[in-house]
KEZADO-100662 format. One line per 2 residues: number of its first residue (from 0); their letters; for each residue x negated, y negated, z negated of C-alpha. Coordinates in steps of 0.001 Angstrom, whole numbers. Last residue first. Example, Ala and Ser with C-alpha at 12.3 -4.5 7.8 and 13.67 -1.06 7.14 Angstrom:
# KEZADO-100662
1> SA> -13670/1060/-7140 ~ -12300/4500/-7800
END
This chain:
# KEZADO-100662
400> XX> -3880/4938/-35478 ~ -4088/2770/-38567
398> XX> -6154/35/-37029 ~ -3391/-711/-34626
396> XX> -1169/-1470/-37604 ~ -3243/-4569/-38829
394> XX> -3516/-6396/-35447 ~ 17/-5369/-34518
392> XX> 1179/-6811/-37889 ~ -613/-10244/-37225
390> XX> 872/-10209/-33740 ~ 4287/-9450/-35018
388> XX> 4066/-12132/-37784 ~ 3384/-15038/-35567
386> XX> 5260/-15138/-32258 ~ 8157/-12686/-32736
384> XX> 8864/-13175/-36463 ~ 8022/-16805/-37079
382> XX> 9192/-18162/-33706 ~ 12511/-16218/-33840
380> XX> 13289/-17359/-37304 ~ 12335/-21068/-36511
378> XX> 14628/-20961/-33436 ~ 17610/-19382/-35461
376> XX> 17220/-21612/-38253 ~ 17213/-24772/-36108
374> XX> 20275/-23422/-34084 ~ 22809/-22749/-36779
372> XX> 23370/-25940/-38781 ~ 22660/-28596/-36123
370> XX> 24303/-26564/-33296 ~ 27421/-26143/-35475
368> XX> 27805/-29832/-36136 ~ 27045/-30739/-32549
366> XX> 29802/-28271/-31401 ~ 32249/-29690/-33923
364> XX> 31580/-33191/-32378 ~ 32037/-31888/-28919
362> XX> 35428/-30212/-29557 ~ 35874/-27082/-27401
360> XX> 35258/-24672/-30064 ~ 34092/-21257/-31003
358> XX> 33069/-19932/-27656 ~ 30707/-22758/-26881
356> XX> 28963/-22209/-30367 ~ 28600/-18452/-29577
354> XX> 26996/-19128/-26186 ~ 24628/-21722/-27646
352> XX> 23375/-19339/-30350 ~ 22997/-16434/-27863
350> XX> 20999/-18636/-25406 ~ 18601/-20016/-28090
348> XX> 17886/-16804/-29785 ~ 17465/-15234/-26266
346> XX> 14790/-17808/-25431 ~ 12931/-17067/-27820
344> XX> 12888/-14121/-30103 ~ 14191/-10596/-29270
342> XX> 14439/-8128/-32148 ~ 12874/-10415/-34701
340> XX> 15756/-12690/-34052 ~ 17637/-10183/-36173
338> XX> 16328/-11804/-39406 ~ 17915/-15148/-38708
336> XX> 21266/-13433/-37776 ~ 21169/-11412/-41011
334> XX> 20548/-14441/-43166 ~ 23372/-16323/-41244
332> XX> 25755/-13648/-41818 ~ 24747/-13043/-45419
330> XX> 25360/-16795/-46152 ~ 22321/-18546/-47505
328> XX> 22010/-19181/-51232 ~ 18333/-18512/-51675
326> XX> 18749/-15418/-53941 ~ 21735/-14214/-51929
324> XX> 20079/-14662/-48643 ~ 16980/-12793/-49830
322> XX> 19174/-9930/-50930 ~ 21134/-9733/-47537
320> XX> 17866/-10124/-45609 ~ 16362/-7046/-47350
318> XX> 19561/-4962/-46762 ~ 20106/-6019/-43103
316> XX> 16700/-5666/-42040 ~ 16287/-2181/-43556
314> XX> 19549/-1113/-41703 ~ 18192/-2669/-38385
312> XX> 15017/-726/-38733 ~ 16703/2425/-39459
310> XX> 18816/2136/-36351 ~ 15864/1017/-34118
308> XX> 13642/3869/-35530 ~ 16369/6507/-34890
306> XX> 17207/5415/-31454 ~ 13657/5533/-30216
304> XX> 12732/8667/-32247 ~ 15497/10538/-30543
302> XX> 14913/9152/-27052 ~ 11019/9817/-27135
300> XX> 11057/13473/-25789 ~ 13628/12650/-23162
298> XX> 11314/9912/-21715 ~ 8409/12292/-21792
296> XX> 10324/14810/-19732 ~ 11196/12173/-17283
294> XX> 7501/11271/-16945 ~ 6202/8077/-18493
292> XX> 2617/7476/-17750 ~ 3418/4822/-15058
290> XX> 5296/2984/-17795 ~ 2122/1287/-18955
288> XX> 2214/-842/-15747 ~ 5331/-2338/-17112
286> XX> 3385/-4151/-19891 ~ 760/-5229/-17245
284> XX> 3449/-6661/-15123 ~ 4968/-8672/-18004
282> XX> 1424/-9884/-18997 ~ 692/-11195/-15432
280> XX> 4114/-12897/-15206 ~ 3622/-14546/-18640
278> XX> 296/-15968/-17671 ~ 1552/-17106/-14338
276> XX> 4525/-19017/-16051 ~ 2329/-20637/-18734
274> XX> -515/-21919/-16423 ~ 750/-25390/-15559
272> XX> -1803/-26921/-17866 ~ 883/-28538/-19922
270> XX> 2394/-25140/-20275 ~ -841/-23778/-21499
268> XX> -1423/-26531/-23954 ~ 1925/-26021/-25643
266> XX> 957/-28456/-28425 ~ -2291/-30277/-27753
264> XX> -5669/-28792/-28606 ~ -8619/-30296/-30414
262> XX> -6519/-32567/-32726 ~ -7475/-31038/-36003
260> XX> -4037/-29405/-36467 ~ -4073/-28134/-32853
258> XX> -7424/-26453/-33287 ~ -6514/-24933/-36572
256> XX> -3026/-23467/-35414 ~ -4911/-22072/-32292
254> XX> -7625/-20621/-34440 ~ -5041/-18743/-36591
252> XX> -3341/-17297/-33458 ~ -6563/-16467/-31755
250> XX> -7711/-14846/-35089 ~ -4845/-12452/-34896
248> XX> -5822/-11698/-31195 ~ -9337/-11078/-32325
246> XX> -8066/-8180/-34455 ~ -9796/-8179/-37754
244> XX> -12065/-5207/-38833 ~ -13846/-6171/-42144
242> XX> -17621/-6379/-42984 ~ -19325/-4961/-39907
240> XX> -16681/-6430/-37631 ~ -16698/-9883/-39091
238> XX> -19200/-11119/-36484 ~ -17213/-9344/-33643
236> XX> -13872/-11020/-34917 ~ -15580/-14472/-35176
234> XX> -16772/-14255/-31576 ~ -13267/-13313/-30294
232> XX> -11734/-16330/-32266 ~ -14418/-18539/-30929
230> XX> -13839/-17276/-27292 ~ -9987/-18104/-27768
228> XX> -10862/-21592/-28961 ~ -13269/-22022/-25956
226> XX> -10734/-20619/-23471 ~ -7968/-22985/-24679
224> XX> -10432/-25949/-24530 ~ -11463/-24969/-20995
222> XX> -7853/-24463/-19811 ~ -6988/-27996/-20971
220> XX> -10041/-29482/-19179 ~ -8998/-27567/-16150
218> XX> -5532/-28901/-16189 ~ -6974/-32473/-16385
216> XX> -7413/-34616/-19482 ~ -9732/-36996/-17619
214> XX> -6792/-39060/-16426 ~ -5718/-39637/-20025
212> XX> -8696/-41801/-20794 ~ -10861/-40490/-23728
210> XX> -10594/-42652/-26872 ~ -7941/-40363/-28469
208> XX> -10069/-37203/-27742 ~ -10464/-35754/-31199
206> XX> -6925/-36954/-32273 ~ -5397/-35124/-29416
204> XX> -1849/-34997/-30786 ~ -1105/-38724/-31017
202> XX> 1704/-38692/-28540 ~ 3274/-35736/-30147
200> XX> 3536/-37589/-33518 ~ 5509/-40341/-31698
198> XX> 7727/-37618/-30097 ~ 8434/-36130/-33531
196> XX> 9322/-39581/-35001 ~ 11741/-40354/-32188
194> XX> 13410/-37007/-32661 ~ 13766/-37484/-36404
192> XX> 15289/-40967/-35672 ~ 17703/-39578/-33327
190> XX> 18854/-36969/-35759 ~ 19344/-39765/-38379
188> XX> 21355/-41757/-35917 ~ 23446/-38768/-34942
186> XX> 24908/-38543/-38627 ~ 24475/-35384/-40502
184> XX> 27779/-33504/-40566 ~ 29558/-33332/-43935
182> XX> 30932/-29973/-45002 ~ 33784/-29741/-47435
180> XX> 36194/-31895/-45375 ~ 38680/-29165/-44658
178> XX> 37745/-29210/-40843 ~ 34043/-28956/-41778
176> XX> 34548/-26017/-44109 ~ 36758/-24145/-41710
174> XX> 34192/-24852/-38848 ~ 31232/-23603/-41002
172> XX> 33050/-20305/-41801 ~ 34020/-19831/-38127
170> XX> 30285/-20352/-37136 ~ 29060/-17826/-39684
168> XX> 31471/-15140/-38492 ~ 30595/-15897/-34918
166> XX> 26860/-15956/-35735 ~ 27085/-12486/-37232
164> XX> 28969/-11063/-34295 ~ 26594/-12544/-31686
162> XX> 23593/-11502/-33653 ~ 24890/-7893/-33796
160> XX> 25594/-7826/-29969 ~ 22167/-9170/-28980
158> XX> 19864/-7253/-31429 ~ 20716/-3635/-30883
156> XX> 20456/-4011/-27067 ~ 17463/-6114/-27495
154> XX> 15421/-3320/-28966 ~ 15492/-1503/-25789
152> XX> 12476/-2854/-23784 ~ 10168/-3209/-26795
150> XX> 11029/295/-27832 ~ 10074/1392/-24421
148> XX> 6755/-227/-24473 ~ 5617/1145/-27670
146> XX> 7055/4603/-26785 ~ 4724/4578/-23611
144> XX> 1622/4416/-25647 ~ 3262/6866/-28139
142> XX> 3599/9422/-25243 ~ -151/9008/-24407
140> XX> -1559/9287/-27866 ~ -5265/9433/-27001
138> XX> -6387/6820/-29641 ~ -7151/4462/-26856
136> XX> -3717/4904/-25471 ~ -2157/4321/-28818
134> XX> -4128/1103/-29204 ~ -3302/-79/-25729
132> XX> 440/354/-26442 ~ 218/-1077/-29848
130> XX> -1594/-4232/-28373 ~ 889/-4447/-25455
128> XX> 3947/-4189/-27661 ~ 2597/-6899/-30034
126> XX> 2033/-9216/-26939 ~ 5307/-8582/-25332
124> XX> 7509/-9361/-28368 ~ 7860/-8685/-31991
122> XX> 9556/-7104/-34896 ~ 10288/-3725/-33030
120> XX> 6917/-3979/-31074 ~ 5136/-4248/-34375
118> XX> 7119/-1260/-36126 ~ 7201/1343/-33566
116> XX> 3494/2336/-33276 ~ 3130/2825/-37111
114> XX> 6454/4818/-37124 ~ 5286/7132/-34432
112> XX> 1955/7548/-36241 ~ 3602/8384/-39547
110> XX> 5895/11247/-38362 ~ 9559/11010/-37041
108> XX> 11726/12062/-40036 ~ 9380/11784/-42941
106> XX> 7796/8604/-41601 ~ 11205/7017/-40921
104> XX> 12096/7101/-44567 ~ 9465/5054/-46461
102> XX> 7418/3781/-43617 ~ 10560/2836/-41529
100> XX> 12633/1622/-44492 ~ 9879/-411/-46102
98> XX> 8451/-1956/-42742 ~ 11980/-2802/-41370
96> XX> 12953/-4383/-44725 ~ 9720/-6393/-44870
94> XX> 10532/-7752/-41444 ~ 14020/-8806/-42778
92> XX> 12228/-10430/-45810 ~ 10005/-12314/-43412
90> XX> 12923/-13881/-41595 ~ 14554/-14619/-45018
88> XX> 11393/-16404/-46371 ~ 11044/-18329/-43100
86> XX> 14645/-19487/-43063 ~ 14270/-20634/-46618
84> XX> 11214/-22617/-45686 ~ 12931/-24412/-42823
82> XX> 11995/-28016/-43778 ~ 8375/-26870/-44501
80> XX> 8205/-25586/-40892 ~ 7821/-28924/-39275
78> XX> 4994/-29951/-41516 ~ 3069/-26648/-41082
76> XX> 3090/-27016/-37461 ~ 2814/-23903/-35319
74> XX> 3331/-24345/-31594 ~ -402/-24559/-30907
72> XX> -832/-21067/-32349 ~ 1268/-19615/-29477
70> XX> -1247/-21235/-27047 ~ -4030/-19152/-28649
68> XX> -1779/-16091/-28202 ~ -1136/-16879/-24475
66> XX> -4920/-17619/-23738 ~ -6113/-14366/-25174
64> XX> -3266/-12327/-23749 ~ -3982/-13976/-20285
62> XX> -7580/-12746/-20497 ~ -6318/-9346/-21434
60> XX> -4039/-9305/-18471 ~ -6876/-10245/-16048
58> XX> -9102/-7519/-17382 ~ -6396/-4893/-16998
56> XX> -5972/-5502/-13369 ~ -3362/-7929/-11993
54> XX> -3994/-8355/-8217 ~ -965/-6469/-6542
52> XX> -3365/-3384/-6324 ~ -3751/-3446/-10039
50> XX> -56/-3552/-10629 ~ 591/-759/-8038
48> XX> -2029/1490/-9703 ~ 111/4614/-9833
46> XX> 1209/4064/-6189 ~ 5003/3510/-6158
44> XX> 7267/5906/-4051 ~ 9432/7869/-6250
42> XX> 9128/8476/-10073 ~ 6976/5315/-10374
40> XX> 9524/3235/-8505 ~ 12482/4492/-10612
38> XX> 10416/3872/-13710 ~ 9638/293/-12449
36> XX> 13286/-288/-11695 ~ 14355/791/-15111
34> XX> 11684/-1212/-16759 ~ 12682/-4461/-14811
32> XX> 16394/-3958/-15692 ~ 15457/-3521/-19407
30> XX> 13172/-6433/-19404 ~ 15839/-8766/-17961
28> XX> 18081/-8062/-20938 ~ 21706/-7065/-20391
26> XX> 23635/-9339/-22735 ~ 21431/-12295/-21602
24> XX> 24351/-14256/-20181 ~ 25332/-11255/-17918
22> XX> 24675/-13250/-14757 ~ 21535/-14802/-16168
20> XX> 20152/-11540/-17385 ~ 20963/-9799/-14088
18> XX> 19135/-12467/-12021 ~ 16017/-12452/-14427
16> XX> 15629/-8714/-13939 ~ 16212/-9021/-10062
14> XX> 13364/-11686/-10116 ~ 11053/-9433/-11910
12> XX> 11693/-6674/-9617 ~ 11435/-8918/-6418
10> XX> 7916/-10030/-7812 ~ 6813/-6481/-8178
8> XX> 7725/-5631/-4487 ~ 6253/-8753/-3134
6> XX> 2990/-8212/-4909 ~ 2730/-4569/-3766
4> XX> 3377/-5725/-173 ~ 821/-8382/-550
2> XX> -1861/-6066/-1872 ~ -1390/-3541/919
0> X> 43/-39/13
END
């Protein structure tokens, strides 16, 4: 197969996945459609190395992982997260519930290594799935390498409907309080002032380069700084290796936060360098490349642990988020919805919340009230679980294989 034909086929698959997700308002995840099409291709006419033939060999995907995770760190602002500390505690308690139930009960049913591989992709996104898949492959566990990817592909089917139900209950509760006068909606002037302050802070992001004319802050300068921070994270992990084993990807996240806070990197540096879309495309193709090992018999073999780990994980998530919600005086519906963001993250958390709000009321003022109460915790929950915690967990759990 020629390179360009391979690229056209793979781009078509990614587009079909997006198309179905848009048409079904994210109820059918794009990754599920893409994974099904990749499997069909591998079982019929795809060459085994179609992703490499198209131009994304493993070295390119690893490069993108370094840049993407460092870029994730640029999104984390301690000041911004202080206001949502309850949300963070509840999101973390949901993850703790998944770990506790799966390690406590799941290990006896499915085996320790299966559970270790399952947890990071279950509470995270594409990066943690890839870390665990590669770790399992290096440990000679071919079926678990595929399992890490499949659990990432399927987890949304549990998360989407449960989140929608929880948010609808929470929305109805808020509406009844608002209509009876118990709940007072923050005035729009205050919200506008907050936005203005945030944009003013964004303008002074690059403290270390404030005297440099903006025309020199080119795309390549942004890529250079991202690459340098990623390299420092990698270098630190190799220097620490004789003392303690720390994943370079975990350090990329930490170094991204530090580099942004001291003004060396701007927020969303990869997006501003016009490289984010390509990086995500490369990483998604590399994730699906892992499915080439998946034979029909292997898929049948992992169906039981797949369903079992997701069900047990959601039960653990509900119990722990319920307890944390009680302590922190957050409704059990909102607490559960926040913890469920671990199963899909952004942009699904944004899409589902907006869809629920639109379905509950036609009144614009009521929609603004619901958005102000429900959207910020959902976005922060998704960011903390999928972006931050899952990468750290993957870095720790990959060492247990």
